[in-house]
N, C-alpha and C positions, 0 to 999 in steps of 0.2 A: 428303190422304194430306200428314202436317208433318211436322217435329221437332218435339218438346219443346212446349212450349205452345201455338207458333201452331196447332195442331189446333184445339181449341176457340175460336181465334180466327176460322178459318175458317170454323167452324157460326154464328158471331156474325155475318159478314160476309151467308152465305145469309138468315137472318133478316133482316140491316139491304133487302136487295133488294126489302124487301114496304113500307120505310120510304120516301113520299114527301119527307119535308124532307132525310134523311139523302141519298138519293140527289142532289137539287136541288143540295144543299152539295159535293159532288163537280162540279160545274157543268153537269150535263144538266137538260135540262127536260123535265116529267111533263104530259101532257095530264089534263082530267077525267075520260077512259077510262083511265089506266093506260101510253097509249103514252109510253115513251121516245124525245127526239130528243137529237143530239149539240149540236143548235141550235133554237132556240123557233121554233115553226111559222109559215111564212109566212102572210099574211093571206086568203090562197086555204085553208085549211086541209088539212090532211092529210100537210105535207112541212115537212121543217124550211126554215129561212131560204136553203140552198142548192140546196135542191131534191131532198134524201134522205129517205126513210122512217124511220118510226119503227127505231130498234134495236135493243129490246129491250122486255118490257113489265114493268110491277112486278109483284111478288108475290115472299113471301117463298119461298125452294128449300127442298130438303126434301136434306140432307146427308147422307152418309157419313162416318163421322170414323175415321179407319185409323191408329193408332200401334203402333209397335214395343215402345214403354214403357208400362207403368201407372201411371207418376207425369204423364207426359202424357195419356194417359185420363182420366185421373183429373181432369186438371184440366179437360181436354174435356168434363167429363160438368158439373162446377159451372157452368161456361163457358154452357152450353147446357140447365139444367133449372132450371124453374121453382120458387122457394120459397116458403114463407110467414117474409115478411119479420118480422113481429110475435114469432109463435113463435118463429123464431131471434133475435132479440133482445132476447126475454127468458130464453131459456136459455143464450146468452152473459153474460149479464149473471150470469146465479146461477153459472154456472161460474167467472167470474173472482172472484167472491164468496168461491166457496168455496174457489177457491185463497190468496187474499189471507189466509183466516183461519190457512188450513195453512201458509204460508210467505211471506206478510209481513214476516216478523222477519229473514230473511235478507237484507235489501234496506236494512236499516235502520243510521243510521250518528250518530254524534255531531259535530255542530255545534262548529266551533272555539272557544264558548264553555266546551264540556265538559258543557253539562247538556241542551241542546234537541235533541230527536230530529230526525235529516234522512232524507230518502228518496231511497235513490241509484240515479239516474239512469243512470248508465254506468260504468266501474272499467277504465283503459288497460291492459294489462298488456305488461309491455317482452322483451324478450327479452336475456339476460343472455352475456357472451363471456366466454373466457378469457384474459388477458395472455401473449404469448409470451417473454416476456422475465423477469415477475417471477411467472409462474402466480399471481395474482393475479386476482378474477371483475371485469366492468365492466360494470356497467349500459348498456344502448344509450342508453337517455332520459336519461340523466345525464351520458352526453360525449359524443354525437353531435350533440343537439338546438341547434339556435343561436334561444334563448326569444327572442332582440329580433329577429330576421332572421327568422324564422317557418321555418327549413327544417333539413335534415337536413345536418350536415356529410359530405363527400366522406374527408376525413382529421379523425382527432380524438384526442385524446394520453390515455394509461392516467391516471387520475388517482394511481395508486400509484408509479410509477416516472419517470414524464413521456415514454416513448417512443410517437411519433406512430404510429397504425396504419393502415389502409384494411377495410371492413366485411368483404370477401372475403377480406381473408388470414387470416382470425381463426376461431378453432376456438370451437364454443358452448362452456358451460356445460351440465352435462346433471346431472342428479338422479336418484336410484331410490325410487320408492315404490311400496307395495304397492295393487296395483287390488285395490276390494273386489267388484269383479261378476267381475272372471276368476279370484280366487281364487289371484291369481299375482303376486310384484315384476315390474313393469314400470320399464324404464330410460326418460326423455323429456328433452329438450331442458329448457334449465330458463328458465321466464317468471317474471313477481311484480309484483305489481299495483306502479303507482309515481303514479296521478293518480285520485281518485274524484271523480266529477262531482256533486253530489248537490242537492237542494231542501229549503228550508225554507219551507213556506207557499209562496207565486206566486216567491218568490227563489230563482235559482240560485245553488250554492259551488260552488269546487272545494278541494282539498286532498290535502294527501303522507295515504297510509294511517300510521294510527297502529297503538299495540300494541292495541288493543281491534276495529279491522278486521281486523287479519292473525290476530286470535285466533277470530273471525268465519269466516275462512275457513279455516283449521285445525280447528274444530269442524265446517262443512261436510266436509272431507274426511274428516275419521276417523269419521262416520256413517252406518248403512246407509239405502240411498232405499226408502224405506217402497212404492213403487211399481215397476209393471214398466216398463222401458226396451228399445231394441236393444243388443245386445252383440256386434254380426255382425263375422269380418274383414274387412277391406278386401280386396277379391282385385287380385292384381297387374295393372294395368294402367299405360297411357301416359303419365297423370294421377299416377298415384297413387305415385311416387315421391318428389313433394314432402309429403306426409304422412308417408311411412317414414323420410324422412332425420331428421325429427325425434323418432322415436318414437309417433306415432301407427300404430298396428296394428290398432285396432277401431274401428266407427264411434262408442263414445261419447266416443273421447277426442277428438273433435271439438268438445266441448262442455266450459266448465268445470262441476267439481261443481255449484256454484251452481243454474246455466241447467238444466244436463241433471235434477235435483231436479224441481226448478219446471216446464221442460217433460213430465217424465213426469204430475205430479199433473195438471197440463190437460187429458193425452192419457185418465188412469184419469177423470177425470168426463166428456170428451165423448164416451167409450163406452158412459158411463152416463145419456146424454141422450137422448132421444126419436128414433128410431130414424131419423123424417125428415129428422132436426135433423142428426145425424151427420156428413153427409159433406160439408156445406157449412159446419160449425165444422175440421174437420180439415183442409178446405179452408185455412181461414182461417192455422188454425197451420202449415201446410207452407208458405204464402205468406209467412210471417215465419222461415221454419228459419231460413235462410243467415243472415240478420242476425242470429239469434240463438245462433250458433257462435262458435267463436275465429278462422273466417276474416274476418267482420267485422274492420274497418278503419279505424284513425283516420286523416284523412287531416290532415296536421301545417300545410298550409298556409293549408286554412280554418279548422282550428282556433287557429290566433293570429291570420289576421289577417282571418278574416269571410269573408261574402261568399257562402259556399254550407253545404251540409249537412257537420258535423267528420266523421260518421262513416255508411261506406258497409258495403254487404254484401261488399267485400273484392274481388280479381281475377275477374270471371267469366269462365267455363269453366274455371276451374284449381281444385285443391283447394288451395291456397297457405295458408298461415298466415303472415302478416306480421309483422315483426317488431312492429312496435306495433297489438296486437289490441284490442277492441272487445269488453265484457263488458258486454253491454245489458241493462238490465231487462226481464223476458219478462211481467211483467202489466204495466208501463207500455208497453212497445212494443204489445202486445195490445189494451190498452184505449186505444189512439191507431189503429190500426188497422181493427179494427173498426166505429168509428162510420163511418169511409168507406165500407166493403164494407155497411156497410147502404143508406147511402144510392144507390150504386150499383146494387141490389138494389131499392129502389124505384122505381128508375126502368127496369125492366128490361121489355123486350119479349117476353124468350123464353115462346115457348110450349110448348117438349120436341117440337120437329119432329126431331132430328137423330137418326141411329142410329151408335153409338159401339162401335167394336171394339179392344182391344190383343192385335196380332195382324200379323204381316211381310205387306206388301204383296206380297209374291208369290204368295201364295196364299189369295183371296178365294174359299173354295171355296162358300161361302153365295150369292154371286152368278151370276146365270144370264151369258149371252154379252145380250151389244149392251145395257146396260139402266141405264148413267149416259152423261146430256148433256152433262157437262164436271167438266172433274178440274182441278184445283189441286196442285200437287208444291212442296213446299218440302224436299229431300232433303237427307242430310248431307251435307257437305261434302270428302271425302275425311278427312282427317285432322284437320280442323278444332278438333272438337270432339268429342270422346270422351261420347258422351250416356250408357250405359249405364254408366262407371264416373260421369259427374256424376250422373244420377239415383239411384246407389246412397243415397244423402246420406237420400233422399225415401224411398225403397224399401223402406227398414230398418222406417221409422216402419209402413205402409202395409202391410209382410209380403206385397207382391207384386213378385217381380221380373223385369227385363227378361232374357228370354231372347236371349244378345246369338251363338247359332252363325249367324244370318240376319242380324246388322244392319251394313248398307249403309258400313262404314266402312274406311279405310288405317288398322291396327293394329297395332304388332309383335308386340306379348304375344296379339294373337290373329293370329298368325300371315295379316296381310288384307293385302298390297298392292295396287299397285293395278290390276293384272290379277285379284283378288277382288275390290276395288270395283267393277271395271265388271262384271265378272260376277251381283255380286248387282242392281246396280244394273238390269241388261238383264231379271234375273227379272222385275224390277218393273214395266217399263216392257210386258212382254210380257204381263202381268197386267193392266196400264189399258188396253194397246191391245186386250184382250179384251174386258174389258167395256164401251169406249165404242162409244157409236154410231157408225155409220159416218159420212163428214163432220162428225164434233166437234172440240171442240177440246180441247188442254190447255195447261197454263200450268205452265210449270217456275221457281221463283225458285230461282238457284244463287249463291253467293259463295267464290272460293277464288284466291288470286290467283296459284296452277299450271297452268300451261296444258295441262299434262299432266290434269291431275283435268278441267278442263271438257273436252278431247278424249274423255276418257274417257264421261263424262254426255253427250257427244253421240252416240257412237258407240253407245255401248248405247241410245239412242231410235232410231235410224235402224235399229238391229239388229232392234229390236221390229217395226218397220214406218211408226215415226211420217215426216211431213216437215216441217222444219224451216224456219217463214215468216216468222220473224221474230225476232233477236235485239235487244236492247237496254240501256242502263246504266239504273239506278236510281237516280238523285239524291235519296237518304232527308230531307236538307235539305231543297233546293230544292221537292220534289216532284213531279221531272221524270225522263221519258225518254230516252234518245238512243242512237241507236242507233251500230254498233259494227261494223269493217270488220276487223279484226283480232284474231286470239285474247290477242293481248299483252293487250287492255284489258278485262283482268281482275280489277281490284283494288274495283271498286265490285261490287255484287250486279246480276246479270244475270236479264233476265225473260225468257224464251223462251217462244216462243207456236208449237206444232204440231200437225199436224191429222192423222186418223187419214183416211184416201183413201176415196170410195165404195165402195160395194162395186162397183156396176155397171161402173164406173171401172177397177177391179181385174183383175173381171173382163174386157174388153177389152183392157187392158195382156195380160195372160198370153196371149192369144190372137195379140197385134202383140210380143211380147218378142223384143227385138235388134233389131227392127227399126228405120226410121227411123217410120214412120206411128205406131209405140207412142211413141217420143223426145216429137214433138212433142205426141202425144196426153196427154202428161204435162204438158209444158208447159202446154199450155191450160188443166186444169184444175187447174194451180199460179197461175197469173195468175190466175184465177176467185177464189182462196184469199185474196189477198194484199189489202193495204187499195189504193184506188185514190189514196186523200191521205190525205196528214199534215201539217198544218197545226199552226205554233205559233207563239206571237205576232207573227200574220199572214204568216209564212214557209211556205213551201210545202218539207217537207225531200223530198230523194231517198229513196225508198225503194230501200232496197241490194237486196233478194230480187229486184227486178223491172231488175237490171243483167244484161250480157251472162253476166258471166265465174260469176257467184251464180246464174244461172240454169242454165247447163251444168255446173256441181259438181254442184247437186242432179239435176238430170238423171241424171251419170253415179251419183252418190253411189245413186238411185232403182233403176237396173239393178244395182251391183255389190251392193245387200243383197238383193237376191231373185234374185240366182247368173247373172246375164244379164248378153250380152257388149255394151260402149255400141257403138252403130248408126253414129255417126261421130267424128272430131275438134272440135274447139273451131273452128279457123277455118271450115270446113263447117257447124258450130252455127252461128256469128254471122252468116254468109251467109244461112242460112236464118230466123233470125231477122227481118232486115231483109225480107226476102222476105216473111214471113208475118204480121207482128205491128208494127203504128203503132209510132213511137219518140217520146219528149220527154225531152227532159232528159234523155240517158242512161236512160231507161227502157223498157219493153217493155209495151203493153196490150195488152188482147181487141179490136177495135173497138167494141166496143159500151160498156168504159171510156173511151177517150178523149173523147170527147166530155164526159164528165164531167170529168176533171181537165185539160179543153182550158178548161170553164167556171170551175172553179176558179184555176185558172192567171190567169188574165184581173184576178182580183179579187185576187190576192197581191200582196203589196209585191214581191216576190225568191224567189227559190228557192236552199235554204240546198246547198251541196254538200259531199261527206261527206267529213273529212279521210282520208287515205290512210297508213298506215303502211309504209316500203319498209324493209323484215327480209332477202327474199331476192330471187331472180329473178323470183319471179311477181308478188308487188305493186311490186318496179320497173315489171317492163311495163302495170301497172294505173294507175300514176301517170301514166308518161310516157303513156298512152294517153289517161288523162282532161286531161293538160297541154298534151295537143296538138292535141285536140279543141276544134273554137270551141266549142260548144254548154256544154261545162263547163269548159274553160279558155281558154289564151290563143293557142291555134292553133298552125298551124304556126309553127317555131322551129328557128334554127340552134343547131349543138352550144356554141355561145361561151353563146347564151343561155339553154340547159337548164343546161349541165353546174354553174352554181354553186348553181343552185334544186335540180337532187338531191343532192348534196350536204349541202344541210341536211337533207333530209328524210330523208337516208340513215343506218340505226343496223343496222348488216347483225350476223346471226347468227354465234358465234365458227365454228362450223363449214362456212360456206356459203362456197364457192370462186363468189364473184358472178364473173362475166364485167365487161369493161370498157362501162363507157357506149358507146362506137361501136360494141360488138358489137353490142351488146344492138340500138340505134337499127338497125344493117344489119340485124341479122334480123328484124327486126318489123314494119320503118315504111318509108318510102320521102322521096327526097328532090328538092323543085323545084330549079329553073334557078338560084332564088336560094340556093341550099346550104339550104335551109329543111327540117327533117323535116317529115313529115306523116303521119297517118291514112290506107292506102291503102281504097280501094273492095273490099267485099267477094271479088269475083274475085282480085286482085290476093293479097290478106290471105292466100287456101286457096294459094296460089303458095309465099307466103313461109313459111306455116305447116311444108308440107311438108319446103321445107327445113330449116327450122329441128329438124324434127322428125329425119331424119336423123341431124344434127349429134347432138342430143341422145343418140339411140340407139347411134351410134357411142360416147359416154363411156358409157351404160352399159356395153354389153358389156366394157369396161374393170373395172365395176368387177363384175360378173358373173364376169371371169374370175380376178382377183385372191384372196386371202388374207386375211385379219386385220383386223381392227378398220381402218374408215374415218373417219379425223380430221377431212381436210377433202373435201370434194365438195360436186357439183353439185346442190342439190336437183331442178332442174327435170329434171334428166337421170333421175336417179332416178323421178320421178314417169312422165316419157315412158317410160319401162323397165320399169315397174308395168303402166300402160295398157296397151302392144305385150306383154305377157306375159300380163295377162289377157284380151286378145282371143284370143292363141293357147292359151289353159286352161293356159296353163307355171305353175299353181302352184308347185312347188318351187322354180323360180326365184327367182319375188316372196320366199320363204322366206328361202333362200339368200342373197340381198340385202339384204333385211330384217335379217337376225341381223349383218350386218356393220355395221350404223349403231350410233351412239349411242343408249343405249337412250332417254335423253332427247331426243332427234331424234326417236325413232320415237314418242314416247309425244306428244309437243307438236307433230304435222303432222298432221292431224286426217284427212288426203287420204293417207298414206302409212300411216297407223295400219288406214283402211278397206281398202285393200289388202290392207295384212298379215293381220288379223284374219279376212277373207271367205278369203283363201288360205290359208293355214293351217288353216283349219277343215277346207275340200276337200282338200289336201295329205293331210292326215292320214288323210281317209278314202280315197284311193285303191289300192287294193292295190302295193307294191311292184311294180316292171318285173321283177326277177329273179326275183318268184314266179309271175309270170306265162310267163316262158321255162323 
């Protein structure tokens, strides 16, 4: 369940699981029987060097590839369908030759000697602006480009009156033309050709377009294209303001007349090809499509200085037409790209084992319950990319369009905000939960710089029934994964691992729900699912999910999402953890897991502690606990020792009424005879926690009795109040106080959002008190 072309690559990855060389290239070891190990087996055989058994078996996985977009599933089909490469190559060469014979004259130009014919590689088109002083046109290429420095000047002078200008302060020049495809006059922002890059033999040259070149362009503009091409009106959308602002209202306006003609000719010839070859030829054309539009961009730095490709496909994720647009020769582009595709297809191992469906992932109606072993999801990230708008470029040629009604995005035009996005994602995750086998895993890749979007995704997963077991950032450059402990660290790709609890556990939990036995049963099964050891570069990483505060958060969330009261407070929970489970380096293990950790701990060079971001009271207390614990920090310290360290780590949110450091120490820690603060033992910690909770609830009562928007408040007091109100089943109180909070705070705090969403659902289903009376 992926977004855009990644769907197809997921199917390829499923096939690669059966390729020994590929699996071993990722750092795994595969024995002769197809068992896969994290490390090579020891001489004793049957287990890895560290004593671990095989983690998997070699073999291609059968993939079900689902995407809402027909463009995406078309790509997925071609990635995952075998093809007769020899037949494809013959047909592609025939098509290129047919189109060359019909349209090759459009890319001809005269060499500067006035008699030798050259072949156009690309033509650069430049924006034209109006000088507000003298009212005359300024060709942007001529006035703004510093050819010697190889860059575009920020300010430049009008060549007619000499007044200096900045691009953002100028109006475009416009032209009116007759659109032969629409049969009407249209107005568009003016661009003119300024550079022609062409070849004579094997030599490349450049020149300014001459009268013959301009006459050729004019001839093409004034001729009817003898082939069909799409003329669909561009729908209103979040990303369509860019083309609308320069007069691009229909899909064919994204192309120069010349390239549109040649593309239409290639499409016509492709449709006449053998049925088995048509999909892969259309795939090749659509893969090059964006590069052949007016969105293709001249990179001025590379153009003048070298060091990379001067032409690129433009600003990805947008429909933006650059000021220096590159009209690339369609025939030349395809003649370069097709041989690369032949080579890839000859090496392909694809056997066509994927099932592909263009539909919403929220309704996999054909699938029975619990038939999937593993799910990989790369969902839309809120409002990052408007897939249905961007895919419109390809889908107009394919003649199958995305139904954007169930599209899970944040989009003003579609009237989808954060809540609608979360609801749509929840529908999808509920369906994933339905089809996934109990005890199996789901991986979610996520990227968005807004905490609110991350919380919406997480809340949707939890409400569907999944339990999050691991969250890591993925560094694409380094190819490494790193755990995160704060929702502020979402400016990289996140890899979220979640599982569906086993059926037996869910049944037992329902029998014990709301009791301490049920809470500890959850912790045991959760610890069973978590990785015992994570090792990187000789160092063991602390597994964040095994730390006390996250185990508590997961236990609370599991109860809340299933509508049950939480049977114990944090201090009682922490004390119970110490009594029931072995602790190592601030992490908790099941008895049979701790021996494995101890063995690996002895071999490791060190244990890397996780960095904590101090943004509010909760994270401040976590940081203090880590710093004062001898196992994870510097041990007991005086206030004078702690304060400078604390201030260095503090990045307080604007709305947060953070207590003084001295107050947080007094409420959560104890002081020895030498005035050093230390982490109390569990019994004393529980007493401190009760005193602190009473103080927080008194503060919460003030929020509950007041009116109007809260601008500055103590988030921990709100959390404590919500927890108490949930226990008392006072859902309306939670909703009342939540509606006083700034929306951004509510959406960006996973704990507050969880209580609010679940309380809102229950408050709305309760009969009003006055009706009962």
